[in-house]
C-alpha positions in Angstrom: -114.9 -166.6 26.8 -112.1 -167.7 24.9 -109.7 -164.8 26.0 -108.9 -166.1 29.0 -107.9 -169.8 27.9 -103.8 -170.8 28.5 -101.8 -172.1 25.5 -98.8 -172.4 27.3 -98.7 -172.5 30.9 -94.7 -172.5 32.2 -95.2 -173.4 36.1 -91.6 -173.2 38.6 -89.2 -173.3 35.4 -85.3 -173.9 36.5 -82.6 -174.7 34.6 -79.0 -173.9 34.3 -75.7 -174.8 33.7 -73.1 -176.3 35.9 -73.2 -173.5 38.6 -75.3 -170.9 36.8 -78.9 -170.3 36.9 -80.2 -169.7 34.0 -84.1 -169.6 35.2 -85.0 -169.8 38.2 -88.5 -170.5 39.3 -90.2 -169.1 36.5 -94.0 -168.9 35.9 -96.5 -167.2 33.5 -99.4 -167.8 31.1 -99.6 -167.4 27.7 -103.4 -166.7 26.9 -105.5 -166.7 23.4 -104.6 -163.7 21.7 -101.4 -162.7 23.0 -98.1 -162.6 21.5 -94.5 -162.3 23.2 -90.6 -162.1 22.2 -87.9 -163.4 23.6 -85.0 -160.7 24.3 -81.9 -160.6 25.4 -78.3 -160.7 24.9 -76.4 -164.1 23.7 -75.9 -166.9 26.5 -78.9 -165.1 28.9 -81.2 -168.5 27.7 -83.3 -167.8 24.4 -82.7 -171.0 23.1 -82.3 -172.7 26.2 -85.9 -171.9 26.9 -87.2 -172.1 23.5 -85.8 -175.9 23.5 -87.6 -176.7 26.6 -91.4 -175.4 25.8 -90.9 -177.1 22.5 -89.6 -180.4 24.3 -86.1 -180.8 22.8 -84.7 -180.2 26.5 -86.4 -181.2 29.8 -86.0 -178.3 32.4 -84.0 -179.1 36.1 -87.3 -178.6 37.7 -91.1 -177.6 37.0 -93.5 -178.0 34.3 -94.7 -176.6 30.8 -98.4 -177.5 29.1 -99.8 -176.6 26.2 -103.4 -176.3 25.6 -104.5 -179.3 23.7 -104.6 -179.2 19.9 -101.7 -176.5 20.0 -99.1 -177.2 17.5 -95.7 -175.3 17.9 -93.4 -174.5 15.2 -89.9 -173.2 15.7 -87.1 -172.4 13.1 -84.1 -173.1 15.3 -81.4 -170.3 14.6 -78.8 -173.0 13.7 -80.8 -174.2 11.3 -78.4 -176.2 8.7 -79.4 -174.6 5.4 -78.9 -176.5 2.5 -77.1 -174.6 -0.9 -79.8 -172.7 -3.0 -82.7 -172.8 -1.0 -84.4 -169.2 -0.8 -85.6 -168.4 3.0 -89.2 -168.6 1.9 -87.9 -172.6 0.4 -86.9 -173.3 4.3 -90.1 -171.3 6.0 -91.8 -173.4 3.5 -90.4 -176.7 5.0 -90.5 -176.3 8.7 -93.9 -175.0 8.1 -95.9 -177.0 5.7 -98.6 -178.0 8.0 -99.5 -174.3 8.4 -99.8 -174.4 4.2 -101.2 -177.6 4.3 -104.1 -176.7 6.6 -104.3 -173.3 4.6 -104.5 -175.4 1.8 -107.3 -177.7 2.6 -109.5 -175.0 4.4 -109.3 -172.9 0.9 -110.3 -176.4 -0.9 -113.1 -176.7 1.5 -114.4 -173.4 1.3 -113.9 -173.6 -2.5 -115.0 -176.9 -3.5 -114.9 -176.1 -7.5 -111.1 -174.5 -7.2 -108.4 -176.7 -8.3 -105.5 -174.8 -6.3 -104.1 -178.7 -5.2 
């Protein structure tokens, strides 16, 4: 029943910079349980696409719709890293809400635990 649930729906997405079209009428659905990878040469639109689906950049045309109760995490390739932090520290800061959910779930399932 849930295998056809669309987590992300992109319809007729178009975007460009000046005369250069990066995306032209792109449409697809990401269904629950599916995974995607963005692969391409530098300057082909991977970061632009990520910025559009995370609402950091508006497409020229089309729509991007996430299912309700979906939370998107994205660590930008140009993230400013503070000296002395490990990759684990940076990921923990970027995705703290996931760590919090994991802890809450664990504590709910194990009420006698003092893990916090």
